[in-house]
C-alpha positions in Angstrom: 49.3 -39.5 -11.4 51.8 -39.2 -8.4 55.4 -37.8 -9.4 59.1 -37.9 -7.6 61.3 -34.8 -8.0 65.0 -35.1 -8.4 66.6 -32.0 -6.5 69.8 -33.2 -6.3 71.3 -36.4 -8.2 74.1 -38.8 -6.8 76.7 -40.6 -8.6 75.2 -42.9 -11.3 71.4 -42.1 -10.4 69.3 -44.3 -12.7 65.8 -46.2 -12.8 66.3 -50.2 -12.6 64.1 -52.9 -12.2 65.1 -56.8 -12.4 66.5 -56.2 -16.0 66.2 -57.1 -19.7 67.4 -61.1 -20.2 68.0 -62.6 -23.4 68.8 -59.8 -25.8 72.4 -60.1 -26.2 72.2 -61.1 -29.6 70.5 -58.0 -30.4 73.3 -55.9 -28.8 71.8 -55.3 -25.3 73.8 -56.9 -22.5 72.0 -57.8 -19.3 70.9 -54.6 -17.5 69.3 -54.2 -13.5 70.7 -53.8 -10.3 74.0 -54.3 -9.3 73.0 -55.8 -6.2 69.9 -57.5 -6.5 69.4 -58.9 -3.0 69.3 -55.3 -1.9 67.0 -54.3 -4.6 64.6 -57.2 -3.8 64.4 -56.1 0.0 63.9 -52.3 -0.7 60.8 -53.3 -2.9 59.8 -55.7 -0.3 60.0 -52.8 2.7 57.7 -50.7 0.6 55.2 -53.3 -0.3 55.9 -53.8 -3.9 56.8 -56.8 -6.2 60.1 -57.3 -6.1 60.6 -56.6 -10.2 58.8 -52.9 -9.5 60.8 -50.2 -10.6 63.4 -48.5 -8.0 66.5 -46.4 -8.1 69.9 -47.4 -7.8 72.8 -45.4 -7.5 76.4 -45.5 -6.3 78.3 -43.7 -3.3 75.3 -41.1 -2.5 71.9 -41.0 -3.1 70.8 -37.2 -3.2 67.8 -35.4 -2.3 64.4 -35.7 -3.5 60.6 -34.7 -2.6 57.3 -35.8 -3.8 53.9 -34.0 -4.2 51.7 -36.8 -2.7 52.4 -39.2 0.6 54.5 -42.0 -0.3 56.4 -44.7 1.5 60.4 -45.4 0.8 63.1 -47.5 1.8 66.7 -47.3 1.3 69.0 -50.0 1.3 72.7 -51.7 0.2 74.5 -50.7 2.8 74.8 -47.8 6.1 74.0 -44.7 5.0 72.9 -41.1 6.4 69.3 -40.6 5.8 67.2 -37.3 6.9 63.5 -35.9 6.4 63.5 -32.5 6.9 66.6 -32.9 8.9 65.4 -35.5 10.8 67.5 -39.0 10.7 66.2 -41.9 9.8 67.5 -45.5 9.3 67.9 -47.8 6.2 66.5 -51.0 5.8 63.3 -49.7 7.2 60.3 -48.2 5.5 59.1 -44.8 6.2 56.5 -42.2 4.9 57.4 -39.3 2.9 54.6 -36.4 2.7 54.7 -33.7 0.5 56.7 -30.5 1.4 59.2 -32.3 2.9 62.6 -32.8 1.7 64.0 -36.2 1.4 68.2 -36.7 1.5 70.3 -39.5 1.2 74.0 -39.2 1.8 77.2 -41.3 1.2 77.4 -44.9 1.7 79.6 -45.9 4.4 79.9 -49.9 4.1 78.4 -51.0 0.2 79.0 -49.1 -3.2 75.2 -49.6 -4.5 72.2 -48.4 -2.8 68.5 -48.5 -3.5 65.4 -46.2 -3.1 62.4 -48.0 -3.6 59.0 -46.1 -3.4 55.5 -47.8 -2.6 54.0 -48.2 -6.1 57.3 -48.0 -8.0 58.9 -45.7 -10.2 56.5 -46.0 -13.4 59.0 -45.2 -16.6 57.5 -46.8 -19.9 58.4 -50.4 -20.3 61.4 -50.6 -23.4 62.0 -53.9 -24.9 59.9 -55.7 -21.2 61.7 -53.8 -18.7 62.0 -50.2 -17.1 65.4 -50.5 -16.2 68.3 -48.2 -17.4 70.5 -49.3 -19.8 73.3 -46.9 -20.4 75.7 -48.2 -23.0 72.6 -48.1 -25.4 70.4 -45.6 -23.9 67.1 -47.6 -23.3 64.6 -47.2 -20.6 64.7 -45.6 -17.4 64.4 -41.6 -18.0 65.4 -41.0 -21.3 67.9 -43.6 -21.0 70.7 -42.1 -18.9 71.6 -41.2 -15.4 68.7 -38.6 -13.7 69.6 -35.3 -12.5 68.5 -32.4 -10.7 65.1 -30.8 -12.5 63.9 -34.5 -13.6 60.4 -35.5 -12.4 59.5 -39.1 -12.2 55.9 -40.9 -12.2 55.6 -43.2 -9.2 53.2 -46.0 -9.5 49.6 -46.3 -7.9 49.2 -47.5 -4.9 47.1 -50.7 -3.6 44.6 -50.4 -1.0 47.3 -51.8 1.9 49.6 -49.1 1.4 47.3 -46.4 1.7 46.0 -47.5 4.5 49.6 -47.7 6.1 50.0 -44.1 5.2 47.2 -42.8 7.3 48.7 -44.4 10.6 52.3 -44.3 11.9 54.3 -47.3 11.3 57.5 -48.7 10.0 58.6 -51.9 8.7 62.2 -53.3 9.2 64.3 -56.1 7.7 67.8 -56.2 9.0 70.4 -57.1 6.4 71.9 -60.6 6.7 76.0 -60.2 7.8 
């Protein structure tokens, strides 16, 4: 199974999907992304369905590495993204290969950012969702914010994203202003 290693975690870095609905009667308020359109676009950029889990962060992303090739996208606002020191653009998908370090700096035009990986973050479903719900400690990774040293499973790629990783390309969706 593919994994993502967190080398440095930005504030409020959590696993999110579209969330849990209809559980308020059981004391679980709605969860999911703070900026659903940016979350959905991040997933679309890497070929995921809109409900697959991705990472949400406040203000700054962090530093990450993978053991197997994967596509990723960062959305939410304007942000400094670097792979081994080389600048990448937000709102586009990029390839990340083993041995490379992905760094996501501070957001300049938004509070919430999203980091999606092809195949999605594949943590266990809890009450029908992978979303982290901090108040109750449900979902995500141990029901908490992510921190350095955490290892997250990435889901399997389908045939199209695997083919895409063999050829240099990128997909871009510019945000509407």
